N, C-alpha and C positions, 0 to 999 in steps of 0.2 A: 432547606435548599442550597445554599452555598457549598456545606460542609459535604452533602451527597455529589454536587457536580467537581468538587474538587478530588474526592475521592475515587469517583469514575475516570476523571485523570490520570492521577496517579496508578491506576491497574491500568490503562490502556498505554502508558509511559511502560510500563513491568511488562505487558504483553508485548509491545514493539521491542523491548530489549532481546525477551526470548526469542522473537521472531528473526532480530538480527543475528543472533549467535546461531541459531541455524541455520539463515543463508550464508554465514561466512563458514560454517562447517561442509557446506554444499557447494562452495566455490564461487559464491560470491565476494565483491568486496562493496562495503556499503560507501556510498559515495556523501548522502546529505539523509538526515531526516529532519522530519516535519518540515517541509518548505511550505510555506503559506503562499499562495498564487492568487493575491486579492480577494474579491466577494466571492469567488469561486469553491474551494476547498482547500484542503492541505494533503500534500503527500506523504504517507506516512515516511516510507523510506525508498530513497533511490539508491540505486546501487547499479555496476556492472558484474554480467556474469562471466564465465570461463569461455563464451564466444563472442565475445566482445559486444553485446547487448547490452544498451542502457534500459534498466528496467525500472519502471514507476510499479513500487508495490504497496498494494492496499493490504493492511492487517486485519481481521477480524475473529472478534472472542465472543465464544459462547463460555457460560459455564456448566451448561448442559445442553441436550436438544429438545428439550421441554418445548420451546417454541420455537423448533425446526432445527435442524442441523446446515450445513455447509451450504446447501443449494436455497437459493432467492435471499442468499443475505446481505445482496447488492445487486439494488435495483438501478436501473434504466436512468433516472435522475443521478445519483450517485457517480454512474461510469459516466456518465456526459461532466460533471463536474471536475471526476479526477481527471477528464482527456482534457479539457479546459486550463485547468491547473496545471500538467505536462507543458501544453504547449507556452504559457507563461515562464515554465523553467528554463525551456529550451531557448526560449527567446533571453531571458535575463542572462542566462550563461553563455549566450551567444553561441550554441552547440550545432555544427556544421545539420543540414536537413538532412546529408546522406547519411545522417549517423543510423543505424540501426535500433529502433526502439521497441520495447515490449511492454503489456501489461500484465504483472502478475499479484496473484493472491496468496497470502498465508493464511489460512485459517488455523485456528487455536480451538480446540472443543475440550475441555478441561484440561487434561496431560497430552491430550494428542495434537499433533501436528500435521496440517497436510499442506503443501505447498501445490498452488496450480499455476503452470506456466501458460502463458499466453491467454490468459483467463478471459479475455475479452477484448476486440477489435477496438479500434480508434473511434469515437462515436465522435461526430460533427455536431455543433449547435450547442 
């Protein structure tokens, strides 16, 4: 079991690196990776876009679409946890509440990469 978990972690890290390269090519500046917000969740990537938004970016990878494609790969619980973690990040980094923020998702399906800007709204609770 430990070997499987480590290989999943390594694959996740590789896909996050691929997502970072994609984001940089599309005008993002990577600020941080793998921020842990207490018990809530982890922010895969925090970046600034060319419009000045602070973007919290979730990376989702699927080898193929046998178990579903992009749609439905992030459920409401995951969204709430990402939002809670983003709140922790803003507080921890003492970022002004006036800073525009956005939640984006990078979907990787095999070799295909898709960026969804403003993938979901902030979810309280």
